[in-house]
DRENTOR-21540 format. One line per field, with one value per atom (N, C-alpha, C): residue number from 1; atom name; x, y, z. Coordinates in pm, whole numbers. Layout:
% DRENTOR-21540
nr	[NUM | ...]
atom	[CA | ...]
east	[X | ...]
north	[Y | ...]
up	[Z | ...]
% end
This chain:
% DRENTOR-21540
nr	[1 | 1 | 1 | 2 | 2 | 2 | 3 | 3 | 3 | 4 | 4 | 4 | 5 | 5 | 5 | 6 | 6 | 6 | 7 | 7 | 7 | 8 | 8 | 8 | 9 | 9 | 9 | 10 | 10 | 10 | 11 | 11 | 11 | 12 | 12 | 12 | 13 | 13 | 13 | 14 | 14 | 14 | 15 | 15 | 15 | 16 | 16 | 16 | 17 | 17 | 17 | 18 | 18 | 18 | 19 | 19 | 19 | 20 | 20 | 20 | 21 | 21 | 21 | 22 | 22 | 22 | 23 | 23 | 23 | 24 | 24 | 24 | 25 | 25 | 25 | 26 | 26 | 26 | 27 | 27 | 27 | 28 | 28 | 28 | 29 | 29 | 29 | 30 | 30 | 30 | 31 | 31 | 31 | 32 | 32 | 32 | 33 | 33 | 33 | 34 | 34 | 34 | 35 | 35 | 35 | 36 | 36 | 36 | 37 | 37 | 37 | 38 | 38 | 38 | 39 | 39 | 39 | 40 | 40 | 40 | 41 | 41 | 41 | 42 | 42 | 42 | 43 | 43 | 43 | 44 | 44 | 44 | 45 | 45 | 45 | 46 | 46 | 46 | 47 | 47 | 47 | 48 | 48 | 48 | 49 | 49 | 49 | 50 | 50 | 50 | 51 | 51 | 51 | 52 | 52 | 52 | 53 | 53 | 53 | 54 | 54 | 54 | 55 | 55 | 55 | 56 | 56 | 56 | 57 | 57 | 57 | 58 | 58 | 58 | 59 | 59 | 59 | 60 | 60 | 60 | 61 | 61 | 61 | 62 | 62 | 62 | 63 | 63 | 63 | 64 | 64 | 64 | 65 | 65 | 65 | 66 | 66 | 66 | 67 | 67 | 67 | 68 | 68 | 68 | 69 | 69 | 69 | 70 | 70 | 70 | 71 | 71 | 71 | 72 | 72 | 72 | 73 | 73 | 73 | 74 | 74 | 74 | 75 | 75 | 75 | 76 | 76 | 76 | 77 | 77 | 77 | 78 | 78 | 78 | 79 | 79 | 79 | 80 | 80 | 80 | 81 | 81 | 81 | 82 | 82 | 82 | 83 | 83 | 83 | 84 | 84 | 84 | 85 | 85 | 85 | 86 | 86 | 86 | 87 | 87 | 87 | 88 | 88 | 88 | 89 | 89 | 89 | 90 | 90 | 90 | 91 | 91 | 91 | 92 | 92 | 92 | 93 | 93 | 93 | 94 | 94 | 94 | 95 | 95 | 95 | 96 | 96 | 96 | 97 | 97 | 97 | 98 | 98 | 98 | 99 | 99 | 99 | 100 | 100 | 100 | 101 | 101 | 101 | 102 | 102 | 102 | 103 | 103 | 103 | 104 | 104 | 104 | 105 | 105 | 105 | 106 | 106 | 106 | 107 | 107 | 107 | 108 | 108 | 108 | 109 | 109 | 109 | 110 | 110 | 110 | 111 | 111 | 111 | 112 | 112 | 112 | 113 | 113 | 113 | 114 | 114 | 114 | 115 | 115 | 115 | 116 | 116 | 116 | 117 | 117 | 117 | 118 | 118 | 118 | 119 | 119 | 119 | 120 | 120 | 120 | 121 | 121 | 121 | 122 | 122 | 122 | 123 | 123 | 123 | 124 | 124 | 124 | 125 | 125 | 125 | 126 | 126 | 126 | 127 | 127 | 127 | 128 | 128 | 128 | 129 | 129 | 129 | 130 | 130 | 130 | 131 | 131 | 131 | 132 | 132 | 132 | 133 | 133 | 133 | 134 | 134 | 134 | 135 | 135 | 135 | 136 | 136 | 136 | 137 | 137 | 137 | 138 | 138 | 138 | 139 | 139 | 139 | 140 | 140 | 140 | 141 | 141 | 141 | 142 | 142 | 142 | 143 | 143 | 143 | 144 | 144 | 144 | 145 | 145 | 145 | 146 | 146 | 146 | 147 | 147 | 147 | 148 | 148 | 148 | 149 | 149 | 149 | 150 | 150 | 150 | 151 | 151 | 151 | 152 | 152 | 152 | 153 | 153 | 153 | 154 | 154 | 154 | 155 | 155 | 155 | 156 | 156 | 156 | 157 | 157 | 157 | 158 | 158 | 158 | 159 | 159 | 159 | 160 | 160 | 160 | 161 | 161 | 161 | 162 | 162 | 162 | 163 | 163 | 163 | 164 | 164 | 164 | 165 | 165 | 165 | 166 | 166 | 166 | 167 | 167 | 167 | 168 | 168 | 168 | 169 | 169 | 169 | 170 | 170 | 170 | 171 | 171 | 171 | 172 | 172 | 172 | 173 | 173 | 173 | 174 | 174 | 174 | 175 | 175 | 175 | 176 | 176 | 176 | 177 | 177 | 177 | 178 | 178 | 178 | 179 | 179 | 179 | 180 | 180 | 180 | 181 | 181 | 181 | 182 | 182 | 182 | 183 | 183 | 183 | 184 | 184 | 184 | 185 | 185 | 185 | 186 | 186 | 186 | 187 | 187 | 187 | 188 | 188 | 188 | 189 | 189 | 189 | 190 | 190 | 190 | 191 | 191 | 191 | 192 | 192 | 192 | 193 | 193 | 193 | 194 | 194 | 194 | 195 | 195 | 195 | 196 | 196 | 196 | 197 | 197 | 197 | 198 | 198 | 198 | 199 | 199 | 199 | 200 | 200 | 200 | 201 | 201 | 201 | 202 | 202 | 202]
atom	[N | CA | C | N | CA | C | N | CA | C | N | CA | C | N | CA | C | N | CA | C | N | CA | C | N | CA | C | N | CA | C | N | CA | C | N | CA | C | N | CA | C | N | CA | C | N | CA | C | N | CA | C | N | CA | C | N | CA | C | N | CA | C | N | CA | C | N | CA | C | N | CA | C | N | CA | C | N | CA | C | N | CA | C | N | CA | C | N | CA | C | N | CA | C | N | CA | C | N | CA | C | N | CA | C | N | CA | C | N | CA | C | N | CA | C | N | CA | C | N | CA | C | N | CA | C | N | CA | C | N | CA | C | N | CA | C | N | CA | C | N | CA | C | N | CA | C | N | CA | C | N | CA | C | N | CA | C | N | CA | C | N | CA | C | N | CA | C | N | CA | C | N | CA | C | N | CA | C | N | CA | C | N | CA | C | N | CA | C | N | CA | C | N | CA | C | N | CA | C | N | CA | C | N | CA | C | N | CA | C | N | CA | C | N | CA | C | N | CA | C | N | CA | C | N | CA | C | N | CA | C | N | CA | C | N | CA | C | N | CA | C | N | CA | C | N | CA | C | N | CA | C | N | CA | C | N | CA | C | N | CA | C | N | CA | C | N | CA | C | N | CA | C | N | CA | C | N | CA | C | N | CA | C | N | CA | C | N | CA | C | N | CA | C | N | CA | C | N | CA | C | N | CA | C | N | CA | C | N | CA | C | N | CA | C | N | CA | C | N | CA | C | N | CA | C | N | CA | C | N | CA | C | N | CA | C | N | CA | C | N | CA | C | N | CA | C | N | CA | C | N | CA | C | N | CA | C | N | CA | C | N | CA | C | N | CA | C | N | CA | C | N | CA | C | N | CA | C | N | CA | C | N | CA | C | N | CA | C | N | CA | C | N | CA | C | N | CA | C | N | CA | C | N | CA | C | N | CA | C | N | CA | C | N | CA | C | N | CA | C | N | CA | C | N | CA | C | N | CA | C | N | CA | C | N | CA | C | N | CA | C | N | CA | C | N | CA | C | N | CA | C | N | CA | C | N | CA | C | N | CA | C | N | CA | C | N | CA | C | N | CA | C | N | CA | C | N | CA | C | N | CA | C | N | CA | C | N | CA | C | N | CA | C | N | CA | C | N | CA | C | N | CA | C | N | CA | C | N | CA | C | N | CA | C | N | CA | C | N | CA | C | N | CA | C | N | CA | C | N | CA | C | N | CA | C | N | CA | C | N | CA | C | N | CA | C | N | CA | C | N | CA | C | N | CA | C | N | CA | C | N | CA | C | N | CA | C | N | CA | C | N | CA | C | N | CA | C | N | CA | C | N | CA | C | N | CA | C | N | CA | C | N | CA | C | N | CA | C | N | CA | C | N | CA | C | N | CA | C | N | CA | C | N | CA | C | N | CA | C | N | CA | C | N | CA | C | N | CA | C | N | CA | C | N | CA | C | N | CA | C | N | CA | C | N | CA | C | N | CA | C | N | CA | C | N | CA | C | N | CA | C | N | CA | C | N | CA | C | N | CA | C | N | CA | C | N | CA | C | N | CA | C | N | CA | C | N | CA | C | N | CA | C | N | CA | C | N | CA | C | N | CA | C | N | CA | C]
east	[7552 | 7644 | 7595 | 7684 | 7646 | 7633 | 7574 | 7561 | 7693 | 7714 | 7833 | 7819 | 7927 | 7928 | 7933 | 7858 | 7861 | 7962 | 8068 | 8171 | 8148 | 8117 | 8094 | 8226 | 8279 | 8406 | 8382 | 8414 | 8398 | 8532 | 8545 | 8669 | 8646 | 8721 | 8713 | 8778 | 8736 | 8797 | 8946 | 9028 | 9173 | 9243 | 9166 | 9228 | 9285 | 9255 | 9308 | 9218 | 9090 | 8994 | 8980 | 8965 | 8942 | 9061 | 9182 | 9302 | 9313 | 9281 | 9287 | 9184 | 9063 | 8957 | 8993 | 9053 | 9095 | 9195 | 9288 | 9388 | 9322 | 9228 | 9157 | 9084 | 9015 | 8938 | 9030 | 9151 | 9245 | 9310 | 9324 | 9401 | 9316 | 9190 | 9105 | 8995 | 8961 | 8855 | 8721 | 8614 | 8478 | 8437 | 8476 | 8437 | 8417 | 8312 | 8281 | 8250 | 8278 | 8242 | 8107 | 8024 | 7898 | 7926 | 7866 | 7884 | 7764 | 7792 | 7685 | 7633 | 7508 | 7452 | 7484 | 7520 | 7550 | 7508 | 7478 | 7442 | 7563 | 7678 | 7794 | 7857 | 7934 | 7998 | 8108 | 8127 | 8231 | 8368 | 8460 | 8595 | 8685 | 8797 | 8890 | 8935 | 8929 | 8972 | 8862 | 8747 | 8636 | 8551 | 8486 | 8399 | 8261 | 8160 | 8022 | 8001 | 7943 | 7919 | 8036 | 8151 | 8270 | 8296 | 8315 | 8338 | 8205 | 8113 | 7978 | 7882 | 7753 | 7649 | 7612 | 7653 | 7627 | 7487 | 7403 | 7263 | 7227 | 7118 | 7069 | 6996 | 6974 | 6901 | 6760 | 6699 | 6563 | 6559 | 6657 | 6664 | 6683 | 6769 | 6797 | 6670 | 6598 | 6475 | 6373 | 6360 | 6266 | 6304 | 6433 | 6478 | 6452 | 6478 | 6455 | 6307 | 6220 | 6076 | 6028 | 6102 | 6068 | 6135 | 6195 | 6263 | 6371 | 6441 | 6545 | 6675 | 6692 | 6820 | 6824 | 6932 | 6959 | 6992 | 7067 | 7098 | 7121 | 7100 | 7132 | 7163 | 7244 | 7285 | 7322 | 7320 | 7366 | 7502 | 7602 | 7737 | 7786 | 7817 | 7865 | 7774 | 7642 | 7546 | 7517 | 7581 | 7555 | 7490 | 7409 | 7341 | 7411 | 7412 | 7473 | 7375 | 7366 | 7276 | 7323 | 7286 | 7326 | 7204 | 7210 | 7100 | 7083 | 6969 | 6944 | 6931 | 6864 | 6843 | 6975 | 7069 | 7199 | 7276 | 7275 | 7347 | 7287 | 7155 | 7088 | 7120 | 7110 | 7133 | 7278 | 7372 | 7514 | 7547 | 7496 | 7519 | 7455 | 7336 | 7266 | 7340 | 7420 | 7497 | 7623 | 7648 | 7765 | 7887 | 7870 | 7982 | 7982 | 8099 | 8112 | 8098 | 8047 | 8028 | 8098 | 8173 | 8232 | 8147 | 8106 | 8027 | 8104 | 8146 | 8220 | 8119 | 8094 | 7997 | 8040 | 7978 | 8011 | 7941 | 7970 | 7919 | 7766 | 7703 | 7557 | 7497 | 7555 | 7510 | 7536 | 7652 | 7688 | 7585 | 7541 | 7441 | 7311 | 7269 | 7145 | 7157 | 7273 | 7291 | 7296 | 7362 | 7371 | 7234 | 7140 | 7004 | 6936 | 6967 | 6903 | 6980 | 7113 | 7199 | 7274 | 7208 | 7267 | 7396 | 7411 | 7529 | 7647 | 7628 | 7737 | 7851 | 7970 | 8088 | 8138 | 8158 | 8202 | 8351 | 8416 | 8560 | 8579 | 8651 | 8676 | 8824 | 8854 | 8994 | 9028 | 9138 | 9183 | 9316 | 9339 | 9473 | 9565 | 9697 | 9789 | 9793 | 9748 | 9748 | 9662 | 9625 | 9548 | 9633 | 9763 | 9853 | 9861 | 9869 | 9874 | 9746 | 9634 | 9505 | 9504 | 9553 | 9557 | 9646 | 9763 | 9857 | 9797 | 9725 | 9664 | 9555 | 9474 | 9369 | 9428 | 9535 | 9603 | 9666 | 9720 | 9791 | 9703 | 9571 | 9478 | 9474 | 9486 | 9482 | 9349 | 9242 | 9110 | 9016 | 9049 | 8956 | 9020 | 8937 | 8985 | 9009 | 9087 | 9123 | 9000 | 8898 | 8777 | 8711 | 8710 | 8652 | 8736 | 8869 | 8958 | 8932 | 8915 | 8887 | 8754 | 8657 | 8527 | 8546 | 8630 | 8653 | 8727 | 8820 | 8892 | 8795 | 8707 | 8608 | 8514 | 8471 | 8381 | 8454 | 8583 | 8662 | 8672 | 8688 | 8698 | 8570 | 8456 | 8327 | 8312 | 8350 | 8338 | 8422 | 8545 | 8636 | 8588 | 8502 | 8450 | 8358 | 8318 | 8227 | 8299 | 8431 | 8508 | 8461 | 8416 | 8379 | 8263 | 8185 | 8069 | 8107 | 8231 | 8275 | 8323 | 8325 | 8376 | 8528 | 8588 | 8734 | 8787 | 8912 | 8978 | 9111 | 9134 | 9259 | 9318 | 9443 | 9511 | 9599 | 9570 | 9644 | 9767 | 9870 | 9997 | 10087 | 10117 | 10189 | 10084 | 10078 | 9972 | 9970 | 10088 | 10093 | 10045 | 10080 | 10034 | 9882 | 9829 | 9684 | 9612 | 9670 | 9608 | 9609 | 9721 | 9729 | 9624 | 9605 | 9506 | 9364 | 9335 | 9203 | 9181 | 9281 | 9272 | 9251 | 9320 | 9310 | 9168 | 9108 | 8972 | 8875 | 8886 | 8796 | 8817 | 8945 | 8976 | 8925 | 8943 | 8895 | 8744 | 8674 | 8528 | 8487 | 8559 | 8528 | 8552 | 8658 | 8685 | 8575 | 8522 | 8417 | 8285 | 8255 | 8124 | 8129 | 8249 | 8259 | 8211 | 8180 | 8122 | 7997 | 7925 | 7803 | 7833 | 7958 | 7993 | 8054 | 8059 | 8127 | 8036 | 7905 | 7812 | 7849 | 7882 | 7913 | 8038 | 8143 | 8266 | 8238 | 8162 | 8134 | 8054 | 7956 | 7877 | 7966 | 8059 | 8152 | 8246 | 8299 | 8396 | 8331 | 8207 | 8143 | 8054 | 8048 | 7965 | 8046]
north	[11212 | 11233 | 11155 | 11081 | 11005 | 11093 | 11037 | 11111 | 11111 | 11212 | 11217 | 11121 | 11102 | 11017 | 11105 | 11067 | 11137 | 11067 | 11139 | 11086 | 11145 | 11058 | 11100 | 11084 | 11193 | 11188 | 11225 | 11131 | 11152 | 11137 | 11205 | 11199 | 11267 | 11227 | 11303 | 11439 | 11536 | 11669 | 11657 | 11717 | 11712 | 11607 | 11529 | 11424 | 11480 | 11607 | 11668 | 11656 | 11625 | 11605 | 11729 | 11846 | 11969 | 12002 | 11986 | 12013 | 11916 | 11789 | 11689 | 11719 | 11753 | 11784 | 11907 | 12008 | 12129 | 12095 | 12006 | 11963 | 11888 | 11800 | 11723 | 11818 | 11917 | 12012 | 12096 | 12126 | 12208 | 12127 | 11996 | 11914 | 11834 | 11808 | 11725 | 11807 | 11771 | 11840 | 11773 | 11845 | 11792 | 11736 | 11806 | 11766 | 11891 | 11892 | 12008 | 11960 | 12046 | 12015 | 12079 | 12005 | 12061 | 12158 | 12274 | 12375 | 12367 | 12323 | 12304 | 12436 | 12431 | 12541 | 12514 | 12617 | 12599 | 12722 | 12695 | 12804 | 12847 | 12782 | 12820 | 12949 | 13014 | 13141 | 13118 | 13218 | 13214 | 13227 | 13135 | 13140 | 13230 | 13277 | 13361 | 13291 | 13363 | 13307 | 13240 | 13217 | 13153 | 13257 | 13211 | 13300 | 13241 | 13324 | 13280 | 13238 | 13120 | 13070 | 12992 | 12999 | 12926 | 12808 | 12838 | 12734 | 12676 | 12766 | 12730 | 12839 | 12805 | 12907 | 12934 | 13050 | 13082 | 13140 | 13071 | 13115 | 13120 | 13190 | 13195 | 13065 | 13043 | 12922 | 12924 | 13044 | 13057 | 13018 | 13065 | 13030 | 12880 | 12823 | 12680 | 12598 | 12636 | 12564 | 12572 | 12690 | 12705 | 12611 | 12602 | 12513 | 12366 | 12334 | 12196 | 12159 | 12251 | 12226 | 12214 | 12277 | 12267 | 12150 | 12060 | 11940 | 11975 | 12085 | 12129 | 12051 | 11981 | 11917 | 11769 | 11730 | 11588 | 11519 | 11588 | 11541 | 11665 | 11649 | 11758 | 11700 | 11771 | 11720 | 11837 | 11807 | 11904 | 11856 | 11944 | 11911 | 12022 | 11987 | 12085 | 12208 | 12182 | 12291 | 12371 | 12337 | 12406 | 12310 | 12366 | 12284 | 12292 | 12177 | 12167 | 12094 | 12136 | 12068 | 12081 | 11983 | 11978 | 11995 | 12088 | 12113 | 11995 | 11927 | 11810 | 11851 | 11963 | 12007 | 12035 | 12101 | 12132 | 12004 | 11909 | 11782 | 11710 | 11699 | 11631 | 11698 | 11831 | 11904 | 11888 | 11893 | 11883 | 11743 | 11640 | 11502 | 11479 | 11533 | 11516 | 11585 | 11687 | 11757 | 11678 | 11567 | 11485 | 11518 | 11606 | 11647 | 11565 | 11519 | 11449 | 11548 | 11500 | 11585 | 11523 | 11605 | 11563 | 11621 | 11535 | 11577 | 11546 | 11651 | 11634 | 11636 | 11519 | 11512 | 11407 | 11413 | 11316 | 11183 | 11081 | 10946 | 10940 | 11024 | 11022 | 11074 | 11185 | 11239 | 11142 | 11077 | 10980 | 10867 | 10824 | 10717 | 10761 | 10884 | 10939 | 10945 | 10992 | 11011 | 10876 | 10777 | 10646 | 10584 | 10614 | 10560 | 10623 | 10751 | 10821 | 10805 | 10790 | 10775 | 10643 | 10536 | 10402 | 10387 | 10468 | 10457 | 10541 | 10612 | 10695 | 10607 | 10668 | 10599 | 10671 | 10596 | 10653 | 10635 | 10741 | 10738 | 10790 | 10714 | 10757 | 10788 | 10906 | 10947 | 10939 | 10871 | 10854 | 10925 | 10974 | 11026 | 10906 | 10925 | 10813 | 10767 | 10853 | 10816 | 10916 | 10878 | 10968 | 11090 | 11068 | 11178 | 11280 | 11231 | 11321 | 11403 | 11339 | 11408 | 11522 | 11493 | 11593 | 11711 | 11679 | 11784 | 11874 | 11814 | 11892 | 11984 | 11933 | 12015 | 12129 | 12101 | 12205 | 12308 | 12263 | 12350 | 12451 | 12425 | 12520 | 12653 | 12645 | 12767 | 12837 | 12764 | 12827 | 12789 | 12681 | 12630 | 12624 | 12638 | 12626 | 12478 | 12451 | 12314 | 12227 | 12284 | 12207 | 12162 | 12250 | 12217 | 12109 | 12120 | 12020 | 11882 | 11877 | 11749 | 11691 | 11780 | 11734 | 11676 | 11743 | 11696 | 11562 | 11544 | 11416 | 11303 | 11328 | 11228 | 11196 | 11303 | 11283 | 11210 | 11239 | 11174 | 11024 | 10984 | 10842 | 10770 | 10832 | 10775 | 10771 | 10883 | 10892 | 10786 | 10766 | 10672 | 10528 | 10498 | 10360 | 10326 | 10426 | 10403 | 10389 | 10377 | 10364 | 10243 | 10139 | 10013 | 10030 | 10138 | 10161 | 10220 | 10264 | 10327 | 10223 | 10264 | 10176 | 10178 | 10292 | 10308 | 10372 | 10338 | 10393 | 10454 | 10581 | 10650 | 10699 | 10662 | 10709 | 10827 | 10943 | 11065 | 11079 | 11000 | 11011 | 11102 | 11060 | 11143 | 11207 | 11340 | 11412 | 11377 | 11373 | 11345 | 11204 | 11109 | 10970 | 10963 | 11029 | 11030 | 11095 | 11204 | 11271 | 11180 | 11112 | 11018 | 10908 | 10860 | 10753 | 10803 | 10925 | 10983 | 11001 | 11052 | 11069 | 10935 | 10832 | 10699 | 10642 | 10665 | 10617 | 10683 | 10814 | 10889 | 10847 | 10834 | 10794 | 10653 | 10562 | 10424 | 10420 | 10501 | 10505 | 10561 | 10661 | 10717 | 10615 | 10537 | 10433 | 10327 | 10301 | 10200 | 10247 | 10376 | 10426 | 10504 | 10534 | 10624 | 10561 | 10430 | 10367 | 10443 | 10504 | 10578 | 10701 | 10746 | 10863 | 10828 | 10697 | 10654 | 10575 | 10605 | 10529 | 10538 | 10661 | 10682 | 10602 | 10609 | 10535 | 10386 | 10335 | 10191 | 10144 | 10226 | 10191 | 10180 | 10277 | 10280 | 10158 | 10128 | 10018 | 9882 | 9870 | 9738 | 9715 | 9814 | 9799 | 9739]
up	[-8689 | -8577 | -8456 | -8390 | -8273 | -8151 | -8047 | -7921 | -7847 | -7767 | -7683 | -7566 | -7494 | -7374 | -7250 | -7149 | -7021 | -6931 | -6895 | -6805 | -6665 | -6570 | -6433 | -6356 | -6305 | -6232 | -6087 | -5998 | -5854 | -5785 | -5672 | -5594 | -5460 | -5358 | -5233 | -5251 | -5171 | -5175 | -5148 | -5237 | -5220 | -5304 | -5381 | -5464 | -5595 | -5627 | -5749 | -5869 | -5844 | -5953 | -6042 | -5980 | -6058 | -6147 | -6096 | -6175 | -6293 | -6269 | -6376 | -6484 | -6443 | -6539 | -6621 | -6558 | -6630 | -6740 | -6711 | -6810 | -6926 | -6892 | -6996 | -7090 | -7033 | -7115 | -7204 | -7154 | -7231 | -7343 | -7324 | -7417 | -7516 | -7484 | -7569 | -7634 | -7757 | -7830 | -7804 | -7835 | -7833 | -7697 | -7592 | -7457 | -7372 | -7292 | -7207 | -7066 | -6969 | -6831 | -6801 | -6732 | -6686 | -6572 | -6578 | -6473 | -6378 | -6254 | -6156 | -6101 | -6055 | -5978 | -5831 | -5756 | -5615 | -5533 | -5407 | -5315 | -5232 | -5249 | -5168 | -5220 | -5133 | -5170 | -5274 | -5357 | -5460 | -5393 | -5426 | -5369 | -5453 | -5396 | -5472 | -5600 | -5713 | -5840 | -5919 | -5857 | -5927 | -6000 | -6109 | -6186 | -6199 | -6185 | -6203 | -6349 | -6369 | -6503 | -6561 | -6494 | -6540 | -6446 | -6318 | -6219 | -6169 | -6140 | -6095 | -6138 | -6138 | -6145 | -5999 | -5946 | -5806 | -5794 | -5715 | -5700 | -5551 | -5521 | -5383 | -5351 | -5223 | -5182 | -5238 | -5243 | -5296 | -5445 | -5522 | -5664 | -5682 | -5600 | -5610 | -5584 | -5479 | -5443 | -5556 | -5618 | -5730 | -5845 | -5877 | -5985 | -5949 | -5822 | -5776 | -5788 | -5747 | -5754 | -5898 | -5990 | -6132 | -6202 | -6124 | -6178 | -6280 | -6255 | -6350 | -6335 | -6222 | -6194 | -6228 | -6293 | -6319 | -6186 | -6105 | -5969 | -5883 | -5753 | -5662 | -5526 | -5450 | -5319 | -5228 | -5099 | -4999 | -4948 | -4956 | -4912 | -4819 | -4696 | -4596 | -4587 | -4591 | -4574 | -4699 | -4811 | -4938 | -5037 | -5128 | -5227 | -5363 | -5432 | -5565 | -5657 | -5782 | -5876 | -6020 | -6102 | -6243 | -6333 | -6427 | -6521 | -6617 | -6608 | -6694 | -6840 | -6865 | -7004 | -7074 | -7004 | -7065 | -7098 | -7007 | -7031 | -7151 | -7156 | -7268 | -7401 | -7405 | -7529 | -7577 | -7484 | -7519 | -7572 | -7505 | -7552 | -7689 | -7709 | -7837 | -7951 | -7919 | -8022 | -8061 | -7992 | -8023 | -7939 | -7841 | -7755 | -7626 | -7585 | -7457 | -7342 | -7229 | -7111 | -6991 | -6917 | -6791 | -6678 | -6588 | -6474 | -6346 | -6274 | -6148 | -6034 | -5975 | -5865 | -5762 | -5644 | -5541 | -5570 | -5488 | -5515 | -5513 | -5429 | -5423 | -5553 | -5604 | -5731 | -5844 | -5840 | -5944 | -5951 | -5834 | -5827 | -5892 | -5863 | -5923 | -6075 | -6124 | -6268 | -6341 | -6282 | -6348 | -6371 | -6282 | -6298 | -6420 | -6447 | -6559 | -6689 | -6680 | -6799 | -6789 | -6831 | -6818 | -6898 | -7005 | -7091 | -7041 | -6930 | -6877 | -6827 | -6816 | -6765 | -6640 | -6532 | -6405 | -6384 | -6341 | -6312 | -6170 | -6087 | -5949 | -5934 | -5880 | -5860 | -5712 | -5681 | -5543 | -5520 | -5398 | -5364 | -5337 | -5340 | -5317 | -5172 | -5078 | -4937 | -4859 | -4736 | -4649 | -4613 | -4594 | -4559 | -4673 | -4797 | -4913 | -4923 | -4891 | -4894 | -4791 | -4669 | -4563 | -4603 | -4662 | -4702 | -4810 | -4905 | -5013 | -4958 | -4866 | -4808 | -4725 | -4650 | -4572 | -4664 | -4777 | -4870 | -4939 | -4943 | -5007 | -4932 | -4799 | -4718 | -4721 | -4758 | -4771 | -4658 | -4586 | -4486 | -4347 | -4244 | -4107 | -4075 | -3968 | -3932 | -3908 | -3845 | -3818 | -3949 | -4049 | -4179 | -4248 | -4236 | -4296 | -4235 | -4103 | -4037 | -4083 | -4104 | -4158 | -4298 | -4376 | -4513 | -4515 | -4421 | -4413 | -4380 | -4284 | -4245 | -4362 | -4431 | -4547 | -4659 | -4676 | -4782 | -4758 | -4632 | -4600 | -4638 | -4608 | -4646 | -4798 | -4862 | -5008 | -5079 | -5031 | -5098 | -5091 | -4993 | -4983 | -5100 | -5177 | -5290 | -5424 | -5420 | -5545 | -5626 | -5557 | -5622 | -5720 | -5705 | -5791 | -5927 | -5940 | -6066 | -6167 | -6295 | -6402 | -6407 | -6371 | -6379 | -6251 | -6218 | -6100 | -6142 | -6103 | -6132 | -6000 | -5971 | -5850 | -5889 | -5830 | -5863 | -5772 | -5802 | -5732 | -5815 | -5938 | -6035 | -6126 | -6127 | -6199 | -6348 | -6412 | -6556 | -6588 | -6503 | -6523 | -6509 | -6407 | -6386 | -6505 | -6556 | -6672 | -6794 | -6817 | -6931 | -6917 | -6795 | -6774 | -6803 | -6759 | -6787 | -6937 | -7006 | -7151 | -7220 | -7171 | -7231 | -7215 | -7099 | -7074 | -7171 | -7187 | -7276 | -7422 | -7461 | -7598 | -7628 | -7533 | -7552 | -7569 | -7491 | -7503 | -7638 | -7687 | -7819 | -7929 | -7917 | -8017 | -8016 | -7898 | -7882 | -7944 | -7928 | -7972 | -8102 | -8150 | -8265 | -8395 | -8394 | -8514 | -8558 | -8463 | -8496 | -8582 | -8581 | -8659 | -8793 | -8825 | -8948 | -9042 | -9039 | -9123 | -9271 | -9316 | -9459 | -9498 | -9414 | -9442 | -9446 | -9351 | -9345 | -9466 | -9507 | -9626 | -9749 | -9758 | -9871 | -9870 | -9753 | -9741 | -9762 | -9721 | -9724 | -9848 | -9935 | -10054 | -10169]
% end
């Protein structure tokens, strides 16, 4: 069995990354999302161990000191980190992994996983981004303005990704994401067909 592929998906807050990833996980087999550890508060509708592993700052620091994280970052005063052991074990089992992280985390991961594939998701416009952030109804205006400013900085790093998906029409964006993953599997799936190839070429 071949190793899975690590797909790094980055996007500014409000670009629809989480909704797209949820659809991919529901529709495609043999792919899992990495569940990050975070010190931020649990939002309505979120579940510990499903959306994030919610931990205290003290727990997070202990894990960081033990080199447990593949990448970690501070975002808006909260810490986020990805378990390196879980990612390695899942890829070694032949399962693809989706990692939702910001551009800084993506940079860290690419250094450790040279074979990973980066996908950057963009909103169709700055106005659409603002409307989506306002529509959440979870953040105060000051926080939304901070997120808009951070999004502008984040979007300037799209050039570092292997693929670019603009989330204007949700179904089109989902099809493009599926196509990227499928194309990568076709490229690397030769590792899973040794027996067939031996038979065909003998």
